[in-house]
N, C-alpha and C positions, 0 to 999 in steps of 0.2 A: 818612764811615763805611765800614768794610769788613765783609763778611760772608762767613765761611767755611763751607762746608757740607760735611758728612761723612754719608753714610748708613753705618749700621752693620750693620744686619742686617735681612734681609725678614721680616715676620711679618703675615700675612694678618689683617685685621680687628684690627690693633693699637689698642688704646683707650686704656690707663691707662699713666702714667709715675710714676716717683718717683726722687728723687735722695737717697742715703743715705750718711752717713760709717760706714765699717766698718774698725775697726782704724786711724783716722786718714787713711783713704784714701777717696776719692769714688768710689762705684759707681752705677750706673744700674739700675733694675728697671722692666721693661715688661711687658705683659700683653695678651693678644688677647680680643675679645668673642667670637669665633667658636668653635663647638664643635669641640675636638679640636686647637686650634692652640697651646694652652700660653702659656708665659711665659719670660723670660730675665732673668738677672742678668749685668751687663756691667761690666767693669774700664773705668774712665773714661780710664786712661792707655794700656792696650795694646789696648783694645777686644776683648779676649778675651771670650768669652760661653759661657754654659752655661744649659740649662734651670733656672728658678728652684725649680721642684718636679718630682718625678720623673714624675708622670702627666699626662695631657693634659687635665685639668679646665681650663676656661676660663670664659668669660663673666664677665670681670673688669671691673667698673666703677670700682673704686678700689684704690689701694694705699697705704699710710700707715705711717710709722715710729711705732713704740710710743716714747713720750718716754723719753730716757736709755737705751735699750736698742738692741741690734743685733738687733731683731726687727722683722717686718713684720706687718701686719693686712691682709687682702685680702677684697673681695667676689668671690664666684665664683657661677657658674651662673644669671648674668643674661644670657640669650641674646638675640640679636635675632631678631624685633623685639618687645620687652616679654615675652619668655618667661622668666618669672622667679618662677614660683610656689614654686621649691625654692631660691631665692637663700640661699647660706650664707656665713658669715663664718668664715674660717681663720686661724689663726696660723702664722706661718713662723719657723722657727729655723734659724740656720746649723749646719751638720754639721762642726765644726772650723775650724781656720784658714784654710783655702781657701775662700773664699766663692764662688769660681768652680766651684761644684758643686751638685747638687740639694739644697735645704734640706728639713728636717723639715716636713711639712705636718700640722697638727692642726685638725680640725674643732672649732668652738666652740658654733655655734648657727645655727639656720635662722631667717631673718626674711623672708618673701616680699616681693618687689619692692624689697629694699634696693638703694639706687642711689648713696648717698653715705655715706661714714663719715669722721669726724674725730676728733682726740684732743686732750684738755687735761689738764694736771696742776695740781692745786692742793693745798692742805694736807692734804686728805682722800683723795688718792689719784690715780690716773690713771682717767680716764673717757672712754669712746667715744660720739659722738653718731652715731646711725644714722638716716638718713633714707630712708623708704619713698615711691617714686614715686607708688604707689596702694595700696590694701589688696587689690585683686583686679581681674581682667579677664576678660571673656567674649569679647572681640574686639580688636583691634589698638587702634583709637580709642575704646574704652570708658572713660571718665573719670568714671563714676557712683560710684566708690568711692574717695574721697580718701585721700591718704597721712597718715603721722604722723611724730613725731619721737620717737626713743627714746634712753635713755641706759643704758649698761652699764659697770658698774665693773670693772676689770680684777682678775681673781682669783675674783670671785663668778660673773661673767658672766651675771648675772641682767637679764633685758629689761624695763626700766621706761619705759612709755609717758608722756611729759610733754606732749605736744601732739597734736592731731589735726585733722582736715578740712582738709588742704592739698592742693588740686589741682594735678596736676602738679609735685609736689614734688621739684624737679630740682637746686637749687643750695645748696652749702654752703661756707662760708668760716670758718676759725678764725683769730682774732687774740687771741693770749694765752689768757686764759680766758673769751672771748667767743665765742660761735658765731652766725654770721649765716645764715639759711635763706631761700631764694627760692622762690617758688611763685606761682600765679595770684592768690593772695589778696595778694601783696606781699612785702617783706622783713621779716623778724622777727628781733630780736637776743634772744639767750638768754644772760643774764649768769651765768656758772658759778663765779666765783671762790671762792665759799664752798659751793659745792653739794656734798651728800653723798648716798649712795645712798638713794632713797626720797623725798627732798625734792621740793617743789613749786618750780616755777621761775616768777618774775615776768618774764614775756615782754614786750618793748617792740615795738611795731609802728612800723617806721621810714618805710614807703611801702605804698601801696594798688595800686601799679602791678603788673600781672602780670609776673613776672620770672623768668628762666630761670636765670641765673647771675650770681654776683657775686664782686668782689674788692675789697679794702680796703688803702689804704697811707697812713699818716699822716692828712692831711686830705681825702683823696680816696676815693671810693667809685665804682666802675665796675661797671656791670651789662649784661647782655644782655636785652632785652625784644622781645616776650613770650616764650613758651616756644620755644626753638630759632629765636629771633626775627630780626627784620630791623633792628634798632637797637641801637647800643651808646650808653649814656649815661654821661657823668661828672657826678657829685654833690658837693657838700660834704658835711660830715657832718651838716648839717641838712637833707639831702636836697633842697637847691636845685640845679636843674639848671645845669651850667656849660657843657656842649658834648654834641653829638650826632654819631654816625658812622653811616653805612649799613652793613648787614650782610646776608647771605644764608645762611639756616640757620646762624645763628651758634653756635659751640660753645666757643670758648676766649676768655676775658677774664682779662687780668692787669694790674695796675697795680703800679708800684714804680719804682725807680730803674734805668736803663740807662746804664752809665758816667757815673754821678752826675747824670743828668738825669731829672726826673720823665717817666715814660713808661708807655704804654699798649700792649699786645700783644692782638690780636684775631685770631681763626681761624674761617674760614667753611668750611663743608661743602658749600655751594650755589655755583652759578655758577662763578667763577674758582678757588675752592678755596683761598683765599690765606692766609697768615699775614703779618700786617701789624704793623709797628712805628711808633707815633705819638708824636712829641715833643710832650708836654702844653703846654709853654710857648709853643713856635713854631707848633704845628700840623702840621709837617712829616711826610710820610707816606712811609714806606719799605716796599716790598713785599720781606720776607725770602724768600718762595718762593711760587710758584703752582703750581695743579694738584694739590695734595697733601691737601687736606681734612683739616686736623688735628683731632684730638678732645680732646687734653690735652697741656699742656706742663708742664715743670718748669724753674725759671730759678735758675741760680747765678751770683752776682757774685763774682768773686775776681780779685786780682792785676790790677786796671785793665782787665778785660775781662768779658763776660758769655756764658755758655754757656746755650743753650736746648735742652732735651732735649724733642723733639717726636714724639708718636705721630701719624704720618702715614697715618692711616686709609684715605684716598682712593687711595693707592698701595700700602698694605701695607708700608711702610718705618719703620723708627726711625732718625730722624736728628738729628745735633747740628749746631746753628748757633753759630758763635763770633761775637760781635759786638765789633770793635775800634774 
């Protein structure tokens, strides 16, 4: 296996990543959690970059593409550590054909402590799942006020709470029209194939283990446990444990195919601050990079190779790894 590394841009506190097709071309979007450090849109071919929006509002926990549109939704104003009473969801629209220029930023709604967002499209429209880490805090490690799960319909932008009382409500993964949410209470599945605004959702509890983050691919479920935890666990779809790996301040988990092989990517913000690739079938472990402390990654498989866009928070760099 060959790994090529390219640092694209320095960005203090870089936290969020997104790969997005714009005009049939791949672009990268990245953003910082640190006040005043902003965000960038990056051309994947030339590596030219520009501020993604014009001001320096940051605190960005998530960037997602709106289904079937060249538009982005972002969580802003969630600053470290857990300073997020004014967290805001914003809509980003490109300003013309040149995507490498500041996009229009439109404030949609405030949702305190909103930490993760995801999108699904069903027969009734496009819906955004919004997960709040908690409802309120009086000090950094105050977890007395559990978080909730909300759904917002594109266009109306009304906030509808569909589930509550989730402590350290940190993880979200979207698979088709299903949303998987991870918290201290375990892993919950929200089936949304027929959901419409205001509906109740029949939530399925898949696990009772305290879970920080989750990724799903075919017959494999991968988690980090517990909150910012010390273990990565592979399950089958019935949540039977298949294998376990040590972590330290685990913050990245991704499962899927790398060069046609079922693979697991893990990222640690503690100790060696490694980004690690594991071949699920053989158990072979490859350190992609160390000392970088990744917070989020986005993975693109194309033309027989894999690209990993990494927010290397520990060194303040946006980095591309090419796996050959």
